[in-house]
C-alpha positions as CSV (number, residue, x, y, z in Angstrom):
1,X,-17.6,-19.7,53.6
2,X,-14.2,-18.1,52.5
3,X,-14.3,-19.8,49.1
4,X,-17.7,-18.6,48.4
5,X,-16.8,-15.2,49.3
6,X,-13.7,-15.4,47.0
7,X,-16.1,-16.6,44.3
8,X,-18.5,-13.7,44.7
9,X,-15.6,-11.3,44.5
10,X,-14.3,-12.7,41.4
11,X,-17.7,-12.6,39.8
12,X,-18.1,-8.9,40.7
13,X,-14.7,-8.1,39.4
14,X,-15.5,-10.1,36.0
15,X,-18.8,-8.0,35.7
16,X,-17.0,-5.0,36.1
17,X,-14.5,-5.8,33.5
18,X,-17.0,-6.8,31.0
19,X,-19.1,-3.9,31.8
20,X,-16.5,-1.5,31.1
21,X,-15.2,-3.6,27.8
22,X,-19.2,-3.0,26.7
23,X,-19.7,0.5,27.6
24,X,-16.5,2.2,27.6
25,X,-14.8,0.6,25.0
26,X,-14.2,3.0,22.1
27,X,-15.6,1.3,18.8
28,X,-14.2,3.9,16.5
29,X,-10.7,3.1,17.6
30,X,-8.5,1.3,14.9
31,X,-8.3,-2.4,15.4
32,X,-4.6,-1.9,14.7
33,X,-2.0,0.8,13.8
34,X,0.5,0.8,10.6
35,X,4.1,0.8,11.4
36,X,6.0,4.1,11.3
37,X,9.2,3.4,9.0
38,X,12.6,5.2,9.2
39,X,15.1,6.0,11.5
40,X,13.8,7.8,14.8
41,X,15.7,9.7,17.9
42,X,14.5,10.5,21.4
43,X,14.2,14.0,22.8
44,X,13.9,14.6,26.4
45,X,12.0,17.7,27.5
46,X,10.5,16.7,30.7
47,X,9.6,13.4,29.3
48,X,10.7,11.4,26.6
49,X,9.4,12.0,23.1
50,X,10.0,9.9,19.7
51,X,10.9,11.9,16.8
52,X,10.2,10.0,13.6
53,X,11.6,10.1,10.2
54,X,9.4,12.6,8.1
55,X,9.4,13.8,4.3
56,X,11.2,16.9,4.1
57,X,9.9,20.1,2.4
58,X,9.6,19.9,-1.6
59,X,8.8,22.1,-4.7
60,X,7.9,20.5,-8.0
61,X,5.5,21.3,-10.8
62,X,2.7,19.3,-12.1
63,X,0.8,18.1,-15.1
64,X,-1.2,21.6,-15.1
65,X,2.0,23.6,-14.8
66,X,1.3,24.4,-11.1
67,X,3.8,24.5,-8.4
68,X,3.2,21.1,-5.9
69,X,4.7,21.3,-2.4
70,X,4.2,19.6,0.9
71,X,1.5,22.4,2.0
72,X,-1.0,20.7,-0.6
73,X,-0.8,17.5,1.3
74,X,-1.3,19.0,4.8
75,X,-4.3,17.2,6.4
76,X,-4.4,14.2,4.0
77,X,-2.5,10.8,3.5
78,X,-0.9,10.1,0.3
79,X,0.8,7.3,-1.9
80,X,4.2,8.2,-3.5
81,X,6.0,6.8,-6.3
82,X,8.8,7.4,-9.0
83,X,8.4,6.5,-12.9
84,X,9.0,7.7,-16.4
85,X,6.6,8.2,-19.3
86,X,8.9,6.3,-21.7
87,X,9.5,3.3,-19.6
88,X,8.3,0.2,-21.2
89,X,9.0,-2.5,-18.2
90,X,7.8,-2.0,-14.7
91,X,6.5,2.0,-14.9
92,X,3.1,1.1,-17.2
93,X,2.0,-1.7,-14.4
94,X,3.0,0.5,-11.5
95,X,0.9,3.2,-13.3
96,X,-2.3,1.1,-13.8
97,X,-1.8,-0.4,-10.3
98,X,-1.8,3.3,-8.9
99,X,-5.0,4.2,-11.0
100,X,-6.7,1.2,-9.7
101,X,-5.9,2.6,-6.1
102,X,-6.7,6.1,-7.4
103,X,-10.2,5.0,-8.4
104,X,-10.9,3.5,-5.2
105,X,-10.4,6.7,-3.2
106,X,-11.4,9.2,-6.0
107,X,-13.1,12.1,-4.7
108,X,-12.1,11.5,-1.2
109,X,-10.0,14.8,-0.1
110,X,-8.1,13.1,2.3
111,X,-6.5,10.6,0.0
112,X,-3.9,11.9,-2.3
113,X,-1.3,10.6,-4.8
114,X,1.9,11.9,-6.1
115,X,4.0,10.4,-8.8
116,X,7.5,11.8,-9.8
117,X,9.3,11.6,-12.8
118,X,12.9,10.2,-12.5
119,X,13.5,11.6,-16.2
120,X,12.9,15.2,-15.9
121,X,14.5,16.0,-19.2
122,X,11.9,14.1,-21.2
123,X,8.9,14.5,-18.8
124,X,7.9,18.0,-19.5
125,X,4.6,19.4,-18.3
126,X,3.2,18.7,-21.5
127,X,4.4,15.2,-21.5
128,X,3.0,14.7,-18.0
129,X,-0.3,16.1,-19.0
130,X,-0.7,13.6,-21.5
131,X,0.3,10.6,-19.2
132,X,-2.3,12.0,-16.6
133,X,-4.9,12.1,-19.3
134,X,-4.2,8.6,-20.3
135,X,-4.6,7.4,-16.4
136,X,-7.8,9.6,-15.9
137,X,-5.8,11.4,-13.4
138,X,-7.2,14.7,-11.7
139,X,-4.4,17.1,-10.7
140,X,-6.5,18.1,-7.6
141,X,-5.9,14.4,-6.3
142,X,-3.3,12.8,-8.4
143,X,-0.3,15.0,-9.3
144,X,2.5,13.7,-11.8
145,X,5.4,16.1,-11.2
146,X,8.7,17.2,-12.4
147,X,11.7,19.5,-11.2
148,X,15.0,19.3,-10.6
149,X,17.0,15.8,-10.8
150,X,18.9,16.4,-8.0
151,X,15.9,17.2,-5.9
152,X,13.7,14.4,-7.3
153,X,16.6,12.0,-6.7
154,X,17.4,13.3,-3.2
155,X,13.8,12.9,-2.1
156,X,13.4,9.6,-3.4
157,X,16.4,8.3,-1.4
158,X,16.5,10.6,1.8
159,X,12.8,11.3,2.0
160,X,10.8,8.5,0.8
161,X,13.7,6.0,1.2
162,X,12.7,4.0,-1.8
163,X,16.2,3.7,-3.2
164,X,19.3,2.4,-1.1
165,X,21.6,3.0,-4.1
166,X,24.2,5.9,-3.8
167,X,23.9,8.8,-6.1
168,X,23.9,12.5,-6.9
169,X,21.1,13.0,-9.2
170,X,23.9,13.7,-12.1
171,X,23.6,12.9,-15.7
172,X,24.7,9.4,-14.9
173,X,22.6,8.7,-12.0
174,X,19.3,6.9,-12.5
175,X,16.6,5.5,-10.3
176,X,14.3,2.7,-11.4
177,X,11.9,1.5,-8.3
178,X,8.7,-0.3,-8.4
179,X,8.2,0.6,-4.8
180,X,5.4,2.8,-3.2
181,X,5.4,4.7,-0.2
182,X,2.3,5.6,1.9
183,X,2.6,8.9,3.7
184,X,0.4,10.0,6.7
185,X,-0.6,13.4,7.8
186,X,2.4,14.0,9.7
187,X,4.5,13.4,6.8
188,X,5.7,9.9,8.2
189,X,6.4,6.9,6.2
190,X,3.5,4.2,7.0
191,X,4.1,1.5,4.4
192,X,6.1,0.3,1.4
193,X,4.7,-1.7,-1.4
194,X,5.6,-3.3,-4.9
195,X,3.7,-1.4,-7.4
196,X,3.9,-4.3,-9.8
197,X,2.3,-6.9,-7.6
198,X,-1.4,-6.9,-7.5
199,X,-1.4,-8.6,-3.8
200,X,0.6,-5.7,-2.5
201,X,-1.7,-3.3,-4.2
202,X,-4.7,-4.9,-2.5
203,X,-2.8,-4.6,0.8
204,X,-2.4,-0.9,0.3
205,X,-6.0,-0.4,-0.6
206,X,-6.9,-1.9,2.7
207,X,-3.8,0.0,4.5
208,X,-5.2,3.3,3.2
209,X,-8.7,2.8,4.9
210,X,-6.8,1.7,8.1
211,X,-4.8,4.9,8.1
212,X,-7.7,7.0,7.4
213,X,-9.7,5.3,10.4
214,X,-6.6,6.3,12.4
215,X,-6.5,9.8,11.0
216,X,-10.3,10.2,12.0
217,X,-9.8,8.9,15.3
218,X,-6.9,10.9,16.3
219,X,-8.9,14.1,14.9
220,X,-11.5,13.6,17.1
221,X,-9.7,12.5,20.3
């Protein structure tokens, strides 16, 4: 009798758990979340809050001669990279791959792309415009930007964490990286990808979709 009662209790418990999973489980919740990269710290203000590395404020000029800053990416996620238009090695591959990802999300206002030149002396607004046209880029969604070399190099190293080499952005300094960074709506780094690797780019396309789902879920909850 005791064994029978235990079995009944177990069956009822199992039914409750299954019912909860079926009726309460939020199907819109992402199946997984992307990691958050960079050093983090902890603040204790009536609890413990994790403070993550974020991209700092910036101000550059795009292919249309317009100022581009962090406010233009508010409420969206974006992919950032560093290139130069006269490069004949990895940059053409990177830009072609970025264009492929861009075409996948073209017209989606929540997904943007930000390509920084590492050779601002050569890559004028006019030069970037020609390059943007070559890659069918609409500046509203994909900006090619130039600006102060020191600021461009500083944000590559300390903002996007795309180059570990020391440098001051001076005349002898040069950054040449094939890596892309995926940035979320809170200016946090959520992924790094090799812009010359098709498999990595396929993963980037999937991760953008996953991050969009996370974004949409958090907007509603």
